[in-house]
C-alpha positions in Angstrom: -12.0 12.3 -1.1 -10.8 8.8 -2.0 -10.8 7.7 -5.6 -9.6 5.0 -7.9 -6.8 6.6 -9.8 -4.6 5.7 -12.8 -1.0 4.8 -12.0 0.6 8.0 -13.4 -0.5 10.4 -10.6 0.9 8.0 -8.0 4.4 7.9 -9.4 5.7 11.3 -8.2 4.5 10.4 -4.6 6.1 7.0 -4.8 9.3 8.7 -5.8 9.4 11.4 -3.2 8.1 9.4 -0.2 9.4 5.9 -0.9 12.5 6.6 -2.9 13.6 9.9 -1.5 13.2 11.6 -4.9 16.2 9.7 -6.2 14.6 7.9 -9.2 13.0 8.8 -12.4 9.2 8.3 -12.6 9.8 5.3 -14.9 11.9 3.7 -12.2 9.0 4.0 -9.8 6.9 1.5 -11.7 6.4 -1.9 -9.9 6.2 -5.1 -12.0 2.7 -5.6 -10.4 1.5 -2.3 -11.9 0.6 -4.1 -15.1 -1.0 -7.2 -13.5 -4.6 -8.0 -14.2 -6.7 -6.9 -11.3 -4.4 -4.2 -10.0 -5.9 -1.0 -8.8 -4.6 2.2 -7.3 -6.3 4.4 -4.8 -5.7 8.1 -4.0 -6.8 10.3 -1.2 -7.3 13.9 -2.4 -7.3 17.0 -0.2 -9.0 19.5 -2.4 -7.2 19.0 -5.8 -4.0 17.7 -4.2 -3.2 14.0 -4.2 -2.1 13.4 -0.6 -1.9 9.6 -0.2 -1.7 6.6 -2.5 -1.7 2.9 -2.4 -1.7 0.1 -5.0 -3.2 -3.4 -4.7 -2.9 -6.4 -6.9 -4.1 -10.0 -6.6 -1.3 -12.1 -5.1 -1.4 -15.1 -2.7 1.0 -15.3 0.1 2.6 -18.4 1.5 0.1 -21.0 2.7 -2.8 -18.7 3.2 -6.0 -19.9 1.4 -8.5 -17.8 -0.5 -7.9 -14.7 -2.5 -5.1 -12.5 -1.3 -4.1 -9.0 -2.4 -0.7 -7.4 -1.9 -0.6 -3.8 -0.8 2.3 -2.0 -2.4 3.5 1.6 -2.5 1.4 3.1 0.2 2.7 6.6 0.8 1.4 9.9 2.3 3.1 13.2 1.5 4.7 14.7 4.5 2.4 17.6 5.2 -0.6 15.3 5.5 0.9 12.6 7.7 -0.6 12.0 11.1 -4.1 13.2 10.0 -5.7 9.8 9.5 -5.6 9.9 5.7 -3.7 6.7 5.3 -6.1 5.0 7.8 -9.1 6.1 5.8 -7.6 5.0 2.5 -6.7 1.6 3.8 -10.1 1.1 5.4 -11.7 2.0 2.0 -9.6 -0.6 0.3 -10.5 -3.3 2.9 -14.2 -2.6 2.4 -13.8 -2.6 -1.4 -11.8 -5.9 -1.4 -14.3 -7.5 1.0 -17.0 -6.7 -1.6 -14.7 -8.3 -4.3 -14.7 -11.5 -2.1 -11.0 -11.2 -1.3 -10.0 -13.0 1.9 -6.9 -11.1 3.0 -4.4 -8.3 2.3 -0.7 -8.6 2.9 2.3 -6.3 2.5 6.0 -5.8 3.1 6.0 -3.0 5.5 8.9 -0.8 6.6 9.8 -1.2 10.2 8.9 2.5 10.9 5.4 1.9 9.6 4.6 -1.2 11.8 2.5 0.6 14.3 0.4 2.2 11.6 -0.5 -1.2 10.2 -0.9 -2.8 13.6 -3.5 -0.1 14.5 -5.5 -1.2 11.5 -5.5 -4.9 12.6 -2.5 -6.2 10.6 -0.4 -8.9 12.2 3.3 -9.4 11.7 3.9 -12.8 10.1 7.6 -12.7 9.4 10.9 -12.0 11.0 12.6 -8.7 10.1 14.3 -8.7 6.8 16.3 -6.2 4.9 15.2 -4.6 1.6 18.3 -3.2 -0.1 18.2 0.6 -0.1 14.9 0.7 1.8 16.0 -0.8 5.1 14.3 -3.2 7.6 10.8 -4.6 6.7 8.3 -7.2 7.9 5.5 -9.1 6.2 2.1 -8.1 7.6 -1.3 -9.7 7.0 -4.9 -8.8 7.8 -7.9 -11.1 7.3 -10.8 -9.3 5.7 -13.3 -12.1 5.6 
């Protein structure tokens, strides 16, 4: 089941999946977590939070219209490859389309490129390095 969730349940998953468990939960906060319009989604398998993603209003480059940045998308290991992330992101796209957003963009890890491409995202940058987290690309999907 997909739900809008508060930030706090997402932090342990951010830490384990995105930061290899090396940070405190406080260090897993993003500056965008306090922005007006931010929302967090969670996919639950029974009572267990299996996948998370955060979205906040943020334009990108020269794109026109309302843009949202996707941050902190993560699926715990035992649930990967089951389509959970796909369902969560499709839910977000439908929701944001209803909110009159025009596009979603993200900084995606190189190892996640195919996941995003399968959902219609396009690579719009050269590869760049994020310290500690490795190679990334900027990706974009038009939603209306």
